[in-house]
C-alpha positions in Angstrom: -14.6 83.6 -34.3 -16.0 80.4 -35.0 -14.2 77.3 -33.5 -13.7 74.5 -35.7 -13.8 71.0 -34.2 -10.8 69.0 -35.0 -11.6 65.9 -36.8 -9.8 62.9 -35.7 -7.1 61.9 -38.2 -7.5 58.4 -39.6 -4.9 56.1 -38.3 -3.6 53.5 -40.5 -2.7 50.3 -38.8 1.0 50.0 -38.3 2.6 48.4 -41.3 3.7 44.9 -40.3 7.1 44.1 -41.4 6.9 41.9 -44.5 8.6 38.6 -44.2 11.9 38.8 -45.9 11.7 37.1 -49.3 13.8 34.0 -49.2 16.4 33.8 -51.9 16.1 31.1 -54.5 17.8 28.0 -53.0 19.2 26.9 -56.3 20.8 30.3 -56.9 22.2 30.3 -53.4 23.9 26.9 -53.9 25.1 27.7 -57.4 26.7 31.0 -56.3 28.3 29.4 -53.2 29.7 26.5 -55.3 31.1 29.0 -57.9 32.8 31.1 -55.3 34.2 28.0 -53.5 35.5 26.5 -56.7 37.2 29.8 -57.5 39.0 29.8 -54.1 39.8 26.1 -54.6 41.4 26.7 -58.0 43.4 29.6 -56.6 44.6 27.3 -53.8 45.5 24.5 -56.1 47.4 26.7 -58.6 49.3 28.4 -55.7 50.2 25.0 -54.3 51.4 23.7 -57.6 53.6 26.8 -58.0 55.0 26.4 -54.5 53.3 29.6 -53.1 52.4 28.2 -49.8 51.2 31.5 -48.3 48.8 32.1 -51.2 47.5 28.6 -51.0 46.9 29.0 -47.3 45.1 32.3 -47.9 42.9 30.8 -50.5 42.0 27.9 -48.2 41.3 30.4 -45.5 39.0 32.3 -47.9 37.1 29.0 -48.5 36.6 28.5 -44.8 35.5 32.1 -44.3 33.0 31.8 -47.2 31.6 28.6 -45.7 31.3 30.3 -42.3 29.7 33.4 -43.8 27.2 31.5 -45.8 26.3 28.8 -43.3 22.9 30.1 -42.4 21.8 30.7 -46.0 23.1 27.3 -47.0 21.2 25.7 -44.2 18.0 27.4 -45.4 18.7 26.3 -49.0 19.3 22.7 -47.9 16.2 22.7 -45.8 14.3 23.7 -48.9 15.3 20.4 -50.4 13.5 18.5 -47.6 10.6 20.7 -46.6 7.2 19.6 -47.7 6.1 23.2 -47.7 8.4 23.9 -50.7 7.0 23.0 -54.1 8.2 19.7 -55.5 9.8 21.2 -58.5 11.9 23.5 -56.3 12.9 20.6 -54.1 13.9 18.6 -57.2 15.9 21.6 -58.6 17.7 22.0 -55.3 18.6 18.3 -55.2 19.8 18.5 -58.9 21.9 21.6 -58.1 23.4 19.8 -55.1 24.2 16.7 -57.1 25.8 18.7 -59.9 27.8 20.8 -57.5 29.1 18.3 -55.0 30.9 16.1 -57.4 33.2 18.8 -58.9 33.7 20.4 -55.6 34.7 17.0 -54.0 37.2 16.5 -56.8 38.7 19.9 -56.1 39.0 19.3 -52.4 40.5 15.8 -53.0 43.1 17.3 -55.3 44.0 19.9 -52.7 44.3 17.2 -50.1 46.5 15.0 -52.4 48.8 18.0 -53.1 49.0 18.7 -49.3 49.8 15.0 -48.6 52.5 14.9 -51.3 54.1 18.1 -50.0 54.0 16.8 -46.4 55.6 13.5 -47.5 58.3 15.4 -49.4 59.0 17.6 -46.4 59.1 14.5 -44.1 61.6 12.8 -46.5 63.8 15.9 -46.5 63.6 16.0 -42.7 64.5 12.3 -42.4 67.4 12.8 -44.8 68.7 15.7 -42.7 68.3 13.7 -39.4 70.2 10.8 -41.0 73.0 13.1 -42.2 73.2 14.6 -38.7 73.5 11.3 -37.0 76.4 10.0 -39.1 79.5 10.2 -37.0 81.6 13.1 -38.0 85.3 13.1 -38.0 86.8 13.6 -34.6 85.9 17.1 -33.7 85.8 17.1 -30.0 88.5 16.5 -27.4 86.6 13.5 -26.0 86.5 11.9 -29.5 90.2 12.6 -30.0 90.9 11.0 -26.6 88.9 7.9 -27.5 90.7 7.7 -30.8 94.0 8.0 -29.0 93.1 5.2 -26.6 92.9 7.3 -23.5 90.7 5.7 -20.8 90.0 8.9 -18.9 90.1 12.2 -20.7 88.6 15.2 -19.0 87.4 18.1 -21.0 87.4 21.4 -19.3 86.0 24.5 -20.7 
């Protein structure tokens, strides 16, 4: 039998991991703002309708969205300032930010105003209840009956 020499198998260099493609910063900002505005609208409508739990859940969803997207948003915002990013992309990111921040700011200010109005209303109700509780009631205790009767020393035993 004839022995065949084994030929070395060609080794391909290990494939280096490709750098992950960065998402379009304008799309990232637009998607984030759209989701955030949706949550803000749900919170505002729930607050208007007096559904405090639903408003709180929507506000919590806004906060969770911000927390979940923080890294991606940081990268998108860095693209607006990086000299390595083409000028037209930086300008598009800035334009997206300018267009998104104004309506978003209005939504947040509306939510804050509703929260302040509700808090003021609850404070007024609390003050009215405290004032009603501090008004002297008709003589309901033995001590009060004794004072009304003119007794100088009246002991109440239980």
